[in-house]
N, C-alpha and C positions, 0 to 999 in steps of 0.2 A: 300237046292235049291239054288241057284244062284239066286242073283236080280241086274238086270240090268237096271237101269234109266237111259235112255238117250236123250238129247235134243239137237238140233239144232237150233239155231237162225239164219238164212240166212241174217236178216237185218242186225243185230249188227256182224255178222261174227264169233258169239261164239258157243263155242260146249262144254258140260259137259256131263260127264258119272259116275256115283256113281255105284260103286262096292259092294257088300257085300252078305253076308250068311243070309237067313229065319231062323226064329226060333218060336218056338213052341208060343201061344198065351199066354201061363201062364208061360213063361219065364222071370226072372228078369235079365238074363245075358243083358251086355252090345252088342251094335252090332258089329258084328265081320265083317271088312272091309277086302277086299283083295287089297294086294299090288302086285306089281312083275307082272302086267299083260300088255300083248302088245294090245294097243287099237287104231284102226285109222280107219278113213272113207274112202270110196271110190265112186266117182260119177261115174255115168252110161257111163260119157266118159272116163275114166279111169283116173281121178286125184286123188291123195291121200292126206289124211291128217292126220298126225299122232299127237295124243293126249299124254301131259307128266302128271305124277303123282304129286299129291300135297298134297298127307297125305288123311286119314281118307278115302281111297277108291276112292278118288274124281281123274277124268283124263280131262283136259281142252285143248282147242285149240284156237286159236283167230283170224284164217285166212279162214274160211271157208265162204267165199263169194259166195253167189247162185244167179242165175237167175231163173225167175219165168218159172216152169217145169221142171227144172231139178231135176233128182233124183240120190237118195243116198243113200248107205248103211252102216252099220257097222260090223267091225268086232273085234271080242274080242277072245285072246288068253290066258287063265290062265291054266299053267303047258301043261299039252297034251290034253286038252280039247279047241275046238275053236268054237264059237259060231258067228252066222252070222244073220243079220236082211233081212229082206225084202226091195226091195226097197221104199223108201218113196218119194213122189214128193213135192218140193218146190210149194205150192200154194199160191197167193196175199191174202193180210188181207184187207179189207176194211177201211176206213178211219173212225174214231169214229165220228160221228156227234157231240154229245156233251156228257158232264158230267153236271148232276144237281144234286141238294140235297133239301132236305127240313128238316127244322129246327124246331122243337117246344119244349116244356119245358123238356121232357124228354132227348132229344140228337137230334144227325144229321143222316139221311139217306142220303146216295149217288147213283147216279142212272146212268148208261150209256146207249145210244141210237146208233144204228146205222144202215146202210142198204147196200145191193147189189142190185143195179139197173137192173143186169144181173142174178139175182136169182140164183147164183151160189155156194154162199158161205155157205149158211143155219145153219151150226156150228161154234160155237163161245167159247172162253176160256178168261176169263180175269185174272189179277193179279194187284196189286196196290202197292203203297208204300207212306206211308203216312209221312208228315213232320211239326213238329209245333213248336212252340217258347213256353215256359214256364218261370217261374221265381223263384229264391229262397225262402222260406218262410219266410228269416228274410235279413236283408243288415247288414252286417259283416263291420263296418267302421274302427275297431282298430285290432291291432295283438299285442297279449299277448304273452312274451318272456320270458324264464328261464334261467339263469346264474350263474355258479359257483361264489363266492364269498370267499375264504378261506373254513371254514367249514358251510358255510350257502349258501342257494340256493336263489337267489336275483330274482325279475322279473321287467320287465320294459313293457310298451305299449305305442304303435306308431299309429298314423293314416295311415290308407290305401292311396294310391293315388286315383285318380278316375279312372284312367283305370283298376286298381286292381280291385276295387269294381263293375266296369261295367261287367269285364270278369266274374265275380263271380254273378252275379244277375239275368242276361237273357241267356237263352241257347237255343239251338236246340235239339228236340230229334226224333228219326226214328221209323217207324213201318213198317214192310213188310208183305204184307197178307199171311197167311199160308192154308185158306181155296180152295178147289177145286171149281172156280166159272164156270157155263157153262150157256149156252143159245143155243135154236135151232129156227129157223122159219121153220123147214120142214113140218109142218102141217098147215101152213098159206101161202095164194095165194101167198104174197109178201116175199121177203127176208127182214124184216124189224124188227128189236129190239126194244121196245121202253119203256125205261125207266126200264132197268132191275136193280133190286138193287144187289150193289155192296158193302154195308157195312154199319151198324148201329153201332154210337158210342155214348154212354152214356155221358153226363154232368160228372159223375162221375169220366172219365178218364182226365179230365181238359185237352183236347186238344183244346178248343175253346176260352180260355181265353184273348189270344191276337191274332194271325194270324194262321191260317192252311192252308196245301196243301195237294192233293192227286195228284199222277200221275197215270194214267190209262193206262194199257198194255191190248191191244187186239191181240189175234191171231185166226186166221183162221184154223178149224181142218176138217180133212176127217171124213166121217162118221164112219170107223172103230176105229179112234184115239177119236171122240167123245163118243161112246159106253164103251172104255177101260175107260176114266178117268170118265164117268158115273158110271160106275160100284166100280172103286176105291173110287169115293165121297161117294157112299153108304156105302162101307164097312170100311171107314175111318171116318164117321161123329163122331162116339163115341170113337175113339181110338187116335185121336191128330192131325197126321200128314201123310203125304204121305210115310214117311220113316218108320213108326213104324209098329209094328207086323201086318201082313195082316188077316183076318179070311178066304179067300178062294182063288183060283186060279184064273188067267186072261186069256184071250185069245191074248198072247204075239205075236209080229210080230215078235220075236227072238227065233232061234232055235239052238240046237248044231248040228253042220254041219254032224258029224257021228253017234249020237244018236239023232234022231228027236223027241224020246219020252221021252225024260229027260224033266222033268218040267222045264220052265224056268218063274221067276215072272219079271216084270217091261216091258217096252214098248220105243220104238224108235220113237220120235217124231222130224219131221222136220215142222219150221213153218217159216213166216213172222211176223213183229211185227210193230202195230202202235200205237201213244201215244196221250193222251191230258191230260194238267194239268188244276186244278183250284185252286182257291184260297179263304179261307173263313175268313171274318174277325170277329172281337167280334159283331161289330154293324149289322153283318147278322144274330146274333143269338140271339133269344128272351132271356129276363132276365130268370134266372134259378139258382136252389139251386146245390152245387156240393156236393159229399162227397167223402172219401176215398183217396185225392189228398195229395201230398206231405204237403201242406201248412195248411189242416186241421191235420194231424199227427204230426206235429210238435210244440214242446213246448219249452219255453226258462224259462229258471231259475234265479232267483235275488239272487246273492251271495253277503252278506254284508261285512261290514269293509273292502272294497276294497279301497286303497288308491293310486291313480295313480301318487301323486306326489312324492313318496317316490318308488312306485313301487313293493309294498310288499304287501301280505295279509295273513292274519293267515287260509285262506279256499283258498290258492292258488293250492292246491293240489288237490282241488276239481275239479278245472277249468281242470285238465288234456287238453287232445286234443280239447276242446271244441272252438268255436269260438265266441268272445265277439260282441254281436249286440251293446251293449250302454253303456256308461262310465257315473256314477253319482258321487257325491262327495264323498260317502261313500260305494259305490257298484258299480257292473257290471252285466249288464245282458247278459246269454250266452245260446248258443244253440249247438247243435251238428254240426260238419261239412257237414253233407250232408244236413240240413237244411240252409245252409247260403251259400255253393258253388253248384252251380248247375252244375257244371262240374263232381260232383259224378256220376249224373245218365244223364248226357247229354252232349253236346259239343259246345264250344263257338264260332267257325269258322262259318260265315254266309255263308251256299250253294251258288253254283254259279248262280243257277236258282231262287234264292231268289228274290222277288220282294215287295218294300215296298210301 
């Protein structure tokens, strides 16, 4: 069966379609993506938006800006097979009222609250994007180099500059949500979502040692779209992600034009988006113990008989690619690069949105 996962964010103008072929639950084969397809969107008013192929079955466009109430549909042509979605309306998403958190010695919970005074939205979906500062386990203040001198391999040691040390010591790391997070007020007298839990992060993950931020993205859904995502969530909770193998068929809003009985997996979603970001500082989190963080897993080894004056050591071969943390009179403390340079697992450049 063909799998068509298609999304249009009318707020950002971005459209994304991923085409692939389904596979049995017990299959160990890699995902078979579809290339060479013709993919475009057509508004009810007749405007066309063509998507370009990016690899791994993904087709994108960045110019699909819509007005609330506009309706748009998807067309996909794969060889002589043509698929068309139903028209989907671009509906307004309410603003996020608040993003709050609760921190205890186990970890941090993050919640979202929102409402619609007109009681029109009812169905909601959220995604989030986390960013935090972390540090290398050790500060490497020295550089160890080897160089040939005739038949000998000599070594030298020099100090790192302050800017070099800083770029290796503190970095940023990101994580995007992979869960399907939904909420509804359909059984309530008012369209209010109060402190719906988005995520829980244990202190073992090491995200709250310095400063942490989470950007929450909110989308309003139609009833049918909400039902689709609900079923998808229930079927993927034990499988990993929305692009993993699926255990059952779904009520897709996409059909084969000439063979409407052909099964199609996936859904064409059109949505608007509102956002809110919060920051959490170390001072906002109670004292806690951490485990399984990089700092806990890193070790340093003392290599004896290291003579920094002549730059030679009978154990220099043992240093290999490890970084020097500290130099003593007759020894050097070394550790692995990943424990001394945070750029191996993160990035140094400060994000534009970051606030000190």
